[in-house]
DRENGU-633461 format. One record per residue: x, y, z of N, C-alpha, C, CB in turn; residue in one letter. Coordinates in steps of 0.02 Angstrom, whole numbers, plus 32768, in hexadecimal, padded with zeros to 4 digits. Atoms other than C-alpha are relative to their C-alpha. Glycine has a CB too. Example, Ala and Ser with C-alpha at 12.3 -4.5 7.8 and 13.67 -1.06 7.14 Angstrom:
2
802D7FC5800082677F1F8186802D803C80007FCE8001803Ea/7FD67FC57FFD82AC7FCB81657FD980378025801480177FB9s/
# end
This chain:
187
801F7FC780107FFE80027FF58038804480037FC080058033m/80067FCD7FF4803180A77FDA8013802B80567FC57FFE7FE6n/80047FE27FD1807380F980677FE38041801980277FFB8006p/802F7FCB7FDD8035819F804B7FBD7FFD80147FFC80327FDEa/803A80077FF87F9D815C803D7FE07FC880347FEE7FFB7FC5l/7FE5801B7FAF7FAE80FF80ED800A803F801E804E7FCE8007n/7FFB7FF77FBE7FE0817181607FBD80397FEA805580188027s/80497FEA80327F2881EA80F07FD67FDF802D7FF47FDF7FA5a/8024802A7FA07ED1815781517FFF8009802480077FD68028i/7FEE7FFD7FD27F26815281DB7FE7804E8022803F7FEC7FF7n/801F7FB07FDF7EFD821F81E97FCA80157FF6801D803A7FEDa/8043800680067E5081FE81B67FCE7FD580287FFA7FF17FC9s/8019802B7FCB7E24818082487FFA8015803B80217FCD8006m/80097FD67FC67E6881FC82BB7FDD7FF3802D7FEE80317FF7a/804D7FDB7FDE7DE282258359800380367FD07FFD8021805Fp/7FE37FAB7FF77D9C82C3832E7FE4801D802B7FF880347FC6v/80277FCC7FD17D6F833883C67FFB7FDC80387FB6801A7FE9a/7FF280157F9B7DB082D084628003800F802480207FED8022t/7FE17FE27FB47DE9834D84B87FA48028801A805D80577FEFp/80307FF17FB47D2E839184B17FF37FD180077FBF8029800Af/801F80017FFB7CDD830584D280207FC980447FDA80037FC9f/7FCE80137FB17D6382CA85737FE88047802080717FF67FF6f/80237FE67FC97D37837785B67FD6800E8021800380148006y/80347FF480067C7E8369858E7FE47FDD80327FEC7FF97FC7l/802680187FCC7C5582C985E5805A7FFD803C7FC77FA27FE3l/7FF87FF07FBE7CF9830586867FDA80357FF3804580088022a/80277FCF7FD37C8F83A3869A7FBD7FDC800D7FF4804C7FDBg/8038800B80047BF083458691800F7FE1803D7FE17FE37FC7l/7FF480247FBC7C2A82CD87278002802D803680407FD98002a/7FFD7FED7FA97C7B835387977FC280367FFF805A802C8022i/80487FD57FFF7BC983B387847FF17FD880087FDB80287FD3i/803080337FCA7B67831E87A280017FDD804C7FFB7FCC7FE2s/7FE580167FD67BCC82E388117FFE803F805980467FEE7FD3g/80117FB17FDA7BC383A388777FA97FF58018800B80567FB6v/804C801E80067B01837188667FF77FE380307FED7FD57FCBl/800680367FEA7B0182E188B0800B8009806D803C7FD17FCCv/7FF37FDD7FCC7B44832B895F7FDD804380278034800C7FEFi/80047FE67FF67ADF83B889497FA980147FF98031800D7FF0t/803F7FEA80277A3583A5890B7FD07FE680477FEF7FD17FA4r/801D80127FCA79BE837189AB7FD47FD9800D7FF080228014r/802E803780057945831A895D804A7FB680097FC880087FA2n/7FCF804E7FFD79988252897E7FEA7FF17F9F7FD07FA68053a/8020800A804A7931822288C88033801A7FD17FB7802A7FF4v/7FCD7FC78047798E82C8886980467FE680068009806D8014h/7FBB80257FF27A35828288AE80057FC77FDB800B7FEC8049s/80208037800B79FA81E98892802B7FFF7F947F9180108017a/80048001805079F2820587CD8045801F7FDD7FBB802F7FE7l/7FDE7FF1801C7A76828887CA80617FAF80187FF6805F8014a/7FB3802480287B22820387F07FE47FC57FE5804A7FE78039l/8013803F80387AC08182876A802B80397FDD7F9E7FE37FDFi/7FE4800180287AF6820C87078058800A80037FDC80247FE2v/7FB4801580007BB78216874580177FC48004801F8018802Ct/7FD3804A800F7BB2816D87407FE07FD67FB67FF37FC18051l/7FE68004804E7B958172868D802F804A7FE27FB27FF87FCBl/7FC77FD8802B7C0A81E7865380307FF180088009803C8003s/7FAE80357FDC7C9F818586D47FE27FD37FA57FF47FAF8083v/7FFB802E80347C588109864F80227FFA7FBC7FCF7FFA7FF5a/7FE47FE280247C6B817785D2804C7FF37FE37FF7802E8019g/7FB67FF480067D2181A385E880277FA97FF0801E802A8056l/7FC7803980007D5580E985F97FD480077FC780127FB78036y/7FFF800A80607D0A80CC853F802280447FDB7F9F7FFB7FD8l/7FB87FF880457D86815D8503805A7FDD80108013806D7FF4m/7FA9800180007E2A812285527FD97F937FDD804780178082l/7FF5802380257DE6807B84DC7FE37FA8804D805B801A7FD8y/8014802F7FB57DA7802C85987FC37FD67FE57FE180388051a/8035801B80047D107FCF854C7FD67FC98031800A7FEE7FCDs/800480307FC97D117F3885DC7FD78023804780517FE98010f/80127FBE7FCE7D167FC186667FC480398007803280287FF5v/80447FDB80177C9C802086187FB27FE27FF4801080197FC0a/805A8013801C7BF57FAE85F8802A7FC980677FE17FB57F76g/7FF8800B7FC17C347F6F86BF7FE9802B803F80387FFA8002v/80187FE17FE57C2E800D86F37FC380077FF3801980268002q/80447FED7FFB7B84803686A87FEA7FB3803D7FD380047F9Fi/8053803B7FF17B267F7986D380068006805B800C7F827FD9i/7FE77FFB7FA87B8D7F71879C7FE38034800A80548007801Cv/80107FDE7FF27B70801C87B67FCE802E7FEF802080068006y/80557FCD7FE67AFD809087797FBD7FB67FF07FE8806A7FA6a/804180197FF67A8E7FF5875680057FC3804E7FE87FD67FACg/801C80207FA57A8E7F75880A801B803F802380327FA3802Bg/80037FCF7FB27AD27FDD88837FEA80457FEF8052800B802Bi/802E7FC97FEE7A74809788477FA67FC480058007804F7FADm/8041802E800179D97FF588457FFE8016805380087F9B7FE3v/7FEC7FED7FAA7A117FEA89077FF0802B8018803A80088018l/80007FA77FF57A1380AA891E7FC07FFE7FFC8027803B7FC6f/80437FFE8000795A80BC88E57FDC7FC680307FEC7FFA7FB7l/801E80167FE779238025893F7FE1801E8058801F7FCF7FF2f/7FE6800D7FB1796C806B89D87FBD805480078081800C8019v/80287FCC7FFC7914811889AD7FB0800F8000801580197FD9i/8043801F7FEE786D80C289A27FFA7FF080297FE87FD97FEAm/801C80377FAC786D80718A4380168001803E800D7FB68000l/7FF47FC47FDB78BB80FC8A947FBD801A8003803480327FE1v/80307FE77FED7831815D8AE5801F805E7FEE7FEF7FE08052n/7FFC7FC6801E7851820A8A928019803980367FBC800E7FE0i/80147FD47FAC77F182758B1A7FFC800980277FEC8010801Ae/7FDC7FF47FDA783282418B97804180497FF480147FBC8007r/7FBA7FE7801578E4824C8B598016805D800A80027FEA7FAAs/7FF27FB1801E78CF83078B1F7FF9802480387FCC80207FC3s/80247FF97FC17887832C8BC48043800F80277FD07FBA8019k/7FD77FF17FE5791F83078C20804280257FD380067FCA8021d/7FB87FB8803979B383A38C10802C7FF3803C7FE9807D7FEFr/7FBF7FEB7FE87A18834D8C7680397FFB7FEF80087FF28028q/7FC07FDD80267AB8835A8C107FF7804A7FE680127FD57FBEf/7FE87FBA80297A9984058BD78052802280497F9680517FFAn/7FE27FEC7FD57B0F842E8C8080397FDE7FD47FEA7FF28049r/7FCF801080047B9783C28C23803680087FCC7FF47FD7800Bm/7FDA7FC480477BBD84408B80803B800980107FE280547FF3w/7FC17FDC80167C58849C8BB9803D7FB3801D800980648036p/7FD380317FF47CB783D38C0380097FE37FAC7FE07FC7803Ea/7FF8801C80477C78839B8B31803A80477FE77FA27FF87FCBg/7FD17FCE80177CD484328AF680547FFE80067FEA80368021l/7FC080067FFA7D6184348B5480307FA17FF1800380218050a/7FF9804D80367D78837B8B107FF980187FC77FC47FC08005a/7FEC7FE8803C7D5883AB8A74805580157FE27FD780368002a/7FAA7FBE7FFD7DEA844B8A8480347FD77FFC801580358056c/7FD480257FE37E4D83BE8AD180277FE77FC07FDF7FCA802Fa/800A803C80417E48833A8A3B800D802C7FC97FAC7FD67FF5l/7FDF7FF280127E4483B689CE8064802B7FE37FD77FFB8006m/7FB6802A80027F0283EC8A0480117FD37FF5801D7FF78022a/7FDC8039802C7F43835889F57FEB7FE67FD780117FD28015l/8008801680507F05831D8944803E80687FE77F737FF87FDBf/7FC57FCE80237F6B83EB892580427FEA80137FFB804F8017v/7FBC80228007800183A6897F80187FCB7FD880107FED8032t/7FEB8039800F800083098940800480137F957FBF7FBD802Aa/7FF77FF180597FFC835A887B804580097FF07FD980487FE2f/7FC47FC1800E806883E2889980577FD480237FE080628044v/7FB180447FF880FA836388FF80047FBD7FE2800D7FE08051k/800D802D800780AE82D9889B80577FCF7FF37FC7800B7FD0g/7FE0800B80468140829C882880527FEF80668000806C7F9Ck/7FB480167FD981D582BE88D57FE47FD08020802C80368037a/7FEF80387FC78167826F894D7FF57F997FE87FBC801B8049l/800D80718045814C81B488D2804680157FCC7F7D7FF57F9Ef/7FD88007804881EC81D2886C7FF47FA17FD380698011801Cp/7FCC8058801A82238104885E7F8C7FE37FEE80547FAF8084d/802D7FF57FF8816880DB88607FCA7FF57FA1800F8042802Br/80258017805D813A80F1878B800A7FC27FEF802580267FB8m/80198043800081108042875E7FE280177FB47FC77FE48048i/804F7FF7801680C2803086CB800D7F9E7FCE7FEB806B7FB6s/801A8054800A80707F998689800A7FE77FB87FA87FF5800Fl/7FF78021804580977F0D85FE7FB580257FCA7FFC7F98800Fp/804D8017804880207F1985587FB97FD1801180277FC17FB5e/8001803F7FE87FFF7E72859D7FA87FF5800B80347FFA8047s/8012800B7FC77F877EA186397FC0802B7FE880328011803Es/80477FC0801E7EC27EEC86037FD57FDE80267FDF80097F9Fn/803880047FE27E267EDF86197FEB7FA37FE67FCA80497FE4t/802B804A802F7DF87E3385AB802F7FD8801D7FFC7FF87F99q/7FF680177FDB7E807DE986117FC780048059804080137FF5q/803C7FFF7FD87E067E0B86907FD37FE880027FEA80228003i/8054800080327D687DFE862C7FF07F97801C801580147F6Da/7FF78056800D7DBF7D34860D7FE07FCE805580727FEE7FEFg/7FFD801A7FC87DC87D1686AC7FB98011803B804580188016m/804F7FF37FE47D217D5586FA7FC67FB87FF27FDD804E7FCEl/801C801880127CDB7D00866E80017FE37FD57FE9800F8003y/7FE9803D803B7D4A7C95860D7FE97FFA7FBB7FED7FBE8016g/80017FE3806C7D6C7C80855E7FA87FB97FEE808D7FC87FAEe/802B8041800B7CE87C1C84F87FF97FCB7FF77FEC7FFA7FEAa/801A80417FE57C8E7B9B851F80217FD480367FFB7FD87FCDg/7FF580117FA07CF37B9285D37FE980228013803D8001802Dr/7FFA7FCE7FB07CDF7BCD86758041801C80067FF97FD1804Em/7F9F7FF87FF27D4C7C4986C380167FE0803C80218056800Cg/7FEE80107FD37DA77C3F873C7FE67FF7803E801F80158000e/802980107FAF7D317C8387D07FCA803F7FF0803D8011805Fy/8048802480157C987C6C87727FD18016801E7FF77FBA800At/802C800E7FD47C337C2987E48018802480497FF87FB48000f/80037FE37FB87C7C7C9988707FD580377FEB804B80178028a/80337FD180097C297D3288137FD880097FFA7FFA80167FEEf/804D801C800E7BA67CD287EA7FDF800B806B80087F857FD3e/80117FF77FB17B8A7CCC88B47FE9802C800C802B8001802Ci/800F7FCA7FF07BAC7D7388D67FD080117FF1801E80217FF5a/80467FF2800D7B297D9F887A7FBD7FE780277FFA7FEC7FC4s/80277FFD7FE17ABB7D3C88AF7FF6801680427FF67FDB7FF8l/80087FDF7FC77ACC7D7E895C7FFC8039800580207FF68021l/80017FD8800B7ABD7E0F89337FBE80107FF5802780067FE1l/80698019800679E27DD488E380078017803C7FD27F9C7FF6l/802680117FB279D67D9189B08010803D8008801C7FC48040v/7FD97FD87FCB7A237E2B89F97FC8801D7FCB805E80128013a/80487FB57FFE79967EB3899C7FB17FC4800A7FF780447F84i/804580137FED79157E2D89967FF1801580667FFC7F9A7FE9l/7FF17FDF7FB7793B7E228A537FE58061801B80607FF98001g/800A7FB47FEE793A7EE18A6B7FA480157FED804180377FC5a/803E7FF6801178A07EE88A127FCE7FD2802B7FFB7FF57FB7v/802E801E7FD578447E648A847FFB8011804780097FC17FFDi/7FFE80037F89787E7EA28B3D7FF1804E7FE680757FE88050m/803B7FB37FF478307F6E8AF67FC2800980008001802F7FD5t/803B7FF97FEF77B37F498ACE7FD27FCC7FFA7FEC802D7FE5k/801F80387FBF77237EE88B267FD97FDC7FCD7FC88024804Ck/802D8019802676B17ED28AA280017FEC7FAB7FD68028800Dk/7FE28005805176E87E8489E07FDB7FEE7FEC80367FDD7FE5i/
# end
């Protein structure tokens, strides 16, 4: 094949607007993350958390980690958010909205948030000086496809951890059913 044609094909296949979508998804994740902690309505917070998890899954897709993005959507945006919504539905929101015992704790929370921010800024500024020998490059062979092979197995075979993975999913299902049965008197 002609090298000039090959470079033209590679140039035309280069990702278009990648920085735009990165900043869009990152901004969406940050804004919806702030909405999670600032909304007074628990259902609105849960919906903002779903938006956060989906935008993080979009960032994983931009990193060509489709398995991690799929797990992010299925496990977190799907399963964990269903659990959160069950809890929100089962808790008496009228009674809990009248409880104002935690309104006096905001100065301690603000101090903890400022201390954590100072720690992050210090680690960012002095990162290479604090951890000079810790830079490790992972081999190209360790990727999410190997994790999927261990969990689910190759075509036609069970993986090494498939049985434990399925048992964990059944235990989560039993926990959901138990929580519903214990909190609801009439089913």
